[in-house]
C-alpha positions, -999 to +999 in steps of 0.1 A: -004-002+002+011+032-008+017+064+010+002+093+017+027+115-004+020+087-033-016+088-031-019+125-036-013+144-068+014+166-071-004+192-081-047+199-080-059+215-107-072+248-096-110+257-099-101+279-128-083+251-143-109+224-143-140+251-153-124+253-182-110+218-187-131+204-214-129+232-231-091+235-236-086+196-241-103+207-275-069+208-294-077+237-316-079+261-281-058+240-259-043+256-223-026+284-248-059+294-261-080+297-231-053+319-214-060+341-250-095+338-240-098+348-205-075+375-214-100+390-239-122+420-240-155+419-270-180+440-268-214+429-278-236+457-292-275+443-290-281+426-263-318+408-279-321+372-293-289+368-310-267+389-285-285+374-248-271+337-268-240+352-273-230+365-238-241+336-227-217+312-247-187+339-239-196+340-205-195+299-199-162+299-228-145+322-197-134+356-221-120+385-193-143+408-199-172+416-219-190+450-229-227+449-235-241+477-253-281+487-258-303+509-259-341+487-246-352+472-220-371+436-216-408+425-223-425+398-222-422+395-261-382+387-257-389+355-237-396+336-264-357+340-280-340+360-257-327+334-234-305+356-207-339+372-194-373+365-174-406+371-166-396+389-137-368+412-156-395+421-178-423+426-155-394+454-142-389+465-173-354+459-168-326+478-193-311+445-214-278+457-207-284+460-169-304+425-169-276+406-185-250+418-161-277+404-135-276+366-151-240+367-163-227+374-128-244+347-117-230+323-144-194+331-140-183+357-116-142+357-128-159+377-161-159+416-158-187+430-172-196+468-183-230+471-188-245+509-210-278+514-214-270+538-246-278+534-282-247+535-306-243+566-320-217+583-334-218+603-301-212+573-279-191+549-307-163+555-284-174+526-260-159+505-286-125+517-279-101+496-269-116+459-270-105+435-295-135+419-307-167+440-316-196+415-323-227+429-338-263+417-324-284+445-329-315+443-356-308+472-381-283+480-411-280+519-398-263+507-365-246+483-387-230+508-408-216+527-373-200+495-362-184+487-396-172+526-401-158+523-366-140+491-368-129+496-406-113+529-392-102+510-360-086+481-377-111+462-348-122+431-364-160+426-362-184+400-369-220+405-389-249+379-373-287+390-382-320+365-377-358+374-390-383+343-392-365+310-392-333+327-418-304+338-404-269+351-414-235+361-404-203+374-421-166+376-401-153+415-413-114+419-412-101+451-418-073+456-443-079+415-455-115+405-461-145+424-477-162+444-458-200+455-447-206+479-477-181+460-498-214+435-496-241+462-487-235+494-502-268+506-497-288+497-465-315+469-482-348+489-476-380+471-485-365+445-496-360+426-468-381+406-440-383+420-400-394+406-374-422+428-378-433+410-408-425+375-399-414+366-363-385+347-358-377+314-349-357+311-318-340+283-330-324+309-357-316+330-337-297+303-314-281+286-341-262+318-363-252+331-324-234+299-318-216+306-353-211+339-346-193+329-311-171+302-331-154+321-351-152+346-320-130+322-306-111+316-333-105+353-339-092+356-301-070+322-296-049+328-332-070+304-355-071+325-381-063+300-409-095+288-401-116+315-400-149+319-430-142+342-455-176+343-466-212+354-456-229+326-445-267+323-451-293+295-442-326+291-437-333+260-406-377+254-416-365+249-460-331+235-453-312+261-482-275+275-469-257+298-495-227+312-489-209+345-503-170+347-507-158+384-490-122+372-487-109+402-507-126+438-500-140+457-526-118+475-552-145+507-551-157+507-518-164+536-505-152+522-462-123+497-467-110+516-501-119+548-500-118+553-464-155+573-463-169+570-425-205+587-435-219+570-404-192+575-379-191+612-390-227+616-381-237+626-419-264+595-421-299+598-408-303+582-373-327+551-372-354+554-347-387+531-354-375+499-337-376+466-357-407+445-355-413+468-321-445+495-335-424+519-317-401+550-323-366+558-299-362+599-292-332+612-281-344+655-280-335+664-247-298+656-231-297+657-195-304+638-166-340+626-153-353+626-126-376+605-121-396+610-090-401+646-099-411+633-135-434+610-119-453+634-100-460+658-135-465+626-150-495+614-131-525+631-137-521+622-174-521+588-171-507+558-152-470+560-143-445+533-125-410+536-120-382+519-109-340+531-104-335+525-142-368+533-164-398+553-159-430+538-176-459+559-188-491+549-201-521+575-219-544+561-247-532+539-272-490+546-261-469+538-237-433+560-233-402+544-217-383+574-201-342+560-198-325+582-169-299+601-198-339+612-214-339+589-243-373+577-250-390+543-265-426+553-278-446+527-284-483+528-301-467+544-337-447+542-363-445+579-369-417+605-355-432+631-359-467+616-330-440+603-311-415+637-311-445+652-302-457+628-271-421+632-260-423+673-261-459+678-245-451+649-215-416+652-212-406+685-225-368+694-244 
């Protein structure tokens, strides 16, 4: 019978090593790749169906720093596909970035989470600075073009992903190497694509494209550039159709990655204000903080009001206003910006 010294392992694996042991056993990642993952800093723009799943996967993979940027709040219609959120989040109308940060802390306390309840605009694009990688999980092309401008100008890789109905699409953008978003879509494809408002969304499509997006992200982080996909990949889970378009090289006359014109980043393009599938308009009329207690007293005679430390909700007739601390509002019940601005000016002011 051996001695106690012989029976005791010379080195006990740390809790951290044990946590990621199965991932580190995957040869293309290995222990060195796991270290790179832990040292990485990733920005996720949009924390809806794709973004929530991407955050879960990145968190469980052990990404060191996760920066979440989202302008929206949780509501009941999100729960069918947005895996980070629950009924209590929807009941409280919690901002998605804040709710996601709380859930991530419970999943993996080692991950440093930065949550920004912000709309990504030319004025807030600095939130994308000092990251290794950007994941686009947004629902509109205007924000994607802004990400593309910033990433190409800064030399930061980013990954585009979108889903509607049972259809999804994703593409890696490696500045100076592959085509950028503007190479593929020189102009926003207005009116030619279905939206989640007209076609709905299958939760499997959003989750599958998030898995593909995060897998490409891990390849980038660990330095497996030879394994990166250099194509625009699209697929339909319901019809089992799949297609790819090569993005291996930039388009020779691209206004962004060749001519270096950054119209969206420089604020020369019109901002997107209607929200996908929401019968809602976003308003940015006020640029100063809102005192929710004072605002509640002002609004109470005109309708129902409820607020917490993060958002104020105001209901009047057919409209619902969600007001954030920075003065930004989402007005539900219309897609007409004129109507939304009129309601905002009447009840919130400028």
